[in-house]
N, C-alpha and C positions, 0 to 999 in steps of 0.2 A: 558468340554463340554459335552452334551448329544446329541446323535444322533439316529434319528429314523430309524431302518432299515426296518421296515415294514410299508406300506402304507395303511391307511383306505380303506375299500370296499366303492364303490360307492353306498350308501343306497339311494340316490334320484333315481337311474335307476331302483332299484328293486320296490320302492314306499312305502309309509307309511302303507299299507295295512299288510305288510309281517311281520312275528314274529321273524324272524331270529336275534339273537343278531349281532352286529357289531363286526369285527375282533379285537383282541386285538393287542395292540402296544408294542412292544419289545424295551425297552430302554437299551443301552449300555453305561456305563461310559467310557469316552475317556479321554486322556491327550493331551496335546499339547506339541509339541516338544520345548526345551528352545531354540533352535538356529533357527530353522527354522520356526517356529509356525504351523506345519503340525498337523494334527489329527494323534494320536498314539493310536491305538486299543489294547485292552488287550491282553497281551500275547506278546506284541511286545516290542522293545525298551529297553533303559538301564537308570538305575538312577545312578547319579555321586554325591557325597556328598563331598564338600570342606572341609578342616581341620577347618575352621570357621563356619562350620554347613550348609553352604548354599548348596541347592540340586537343582540338575539341572537334567531333564529327556530328553533324547535323543530318537529320533525315529529310527536312523541307526547310523552305524560306521561312515559314511561320515560326518554326523553332528557333531557328538562327536568328531573326529579329527580335524576338521576345529576349533571347538571352542577351544580344547586344543592347537591348534597352534597360536591362537590368532587373528583370522579372523574375521572380522565384516560382520554380516549377511547382512546388508546395503549395502555392496560394492558387493554382488554376485547377478547376475541378476536373477537366478532362485528362489530366496527367495520372500515370499509375502512381506516383509519388504522393499525390493529394489523395488518392483511394486507400494507399497503404496507411498514410497517417490517420485517416478517418474510420479505417477498419471496414473497408466496403468489399465485397466480392466473397466468394464461397471458398477460395483456396486459404485464406486467413483464418475463417471461421473453423475450418476442419483441423488447423494444426494446434488448437487450444488444447491444453493437457490438463488433467485433473490433479489438483494439489492433494498430497496425502495429509490427512487430519492427525495429529500427535495422538499416540495411544494412551490411555490412562492406566496407570498402574499404582499398586498400592505399596507403600514404604513404611518401615518400622520408624517410629519417633522414638527419640531418646528416652529411657525410662519406661517405656512401653513395647512388648513384643508384638508382632504381627496378629498372633492369636487373640490377644486382649483387644486390640482395636476391633477386628472381626464380631468378637464377642458383644462389644458395645454397640456395634451398628447393628448387629441383629435384634438386639433389645427392641421390645415393643415401643412404639411412640408414646403410647400412654405413660409408661413408666418413665420415659425421658421428660414427659410433660409435667407430671408429678414432681420429679427431682428439680426441674427448673422452678417450679411454684414454690417448694419447701426452700430452695437456696433465696428465692426473692423474698419471702418471709423471715430469714435469717436477717438479711440485709436491712429490712424496714425495721426489725427489732432493734439491730444495732444503733441505725439512725435516730430512733425513738429515744434510746438510752442517751446518746450523745446530746439530744436536744434538751432531755430533762436535767444532764450535768450542766448544761450551759443555763438552763432557766434558774437552777439553785445559785450559780455563781451570779445571775444577773439580779437575784432577789436582796442580795446585801446591799445595805446602802452605801454608797459611795460618798467621799467628802467632797464637799462643795470647794470649788475652785475659788481661790482667793480674789477679791477685787483688786484690780491694780490702781495704786494709789496714782492721782494726776497730779503732775507737779503743777504748782501755783505759778502763774505767769509773772515776773517780775517787769515791772515797767522801768524803761531805762530813763534814768534823771536826765533833765534838759538842761543844758550848759547856757549859762547866761554871759 
């Protein structure tokens, strides 16, 4: 990461008629700690290189020792990794974007045009309730007719089932 240490002078306060050049900006190359992700300025920190060739740069001995002990930075509350995982800090909150809701639109149904659907929706709710009540009455009438038909068939006397004949037990003869 590159960090700017000096801030540009406010040229707008002096006005455009001045001929003084703007201040120069000093840029320093910084490294990031492999464990904590904090900035490490030149002349600070230590580099650790594993046998397989992977290199790690640590900002201080605390980070280095925790790394060698096998601790996870995400479990330590003071690390930026933990803060990111648990949504702490103002920078993450500002990045949230609003999700769009799906817009509703009307489609024609097979056998009905769009105008017919709109007309039915425009009907007064009272008319719809009356139509629903009439439909219920028709259904009840059908059910009543079906019950009456079932009742007539039940009224006919049914033939009684024949009793099963029980076979007489034959006693085995004794041998002498």
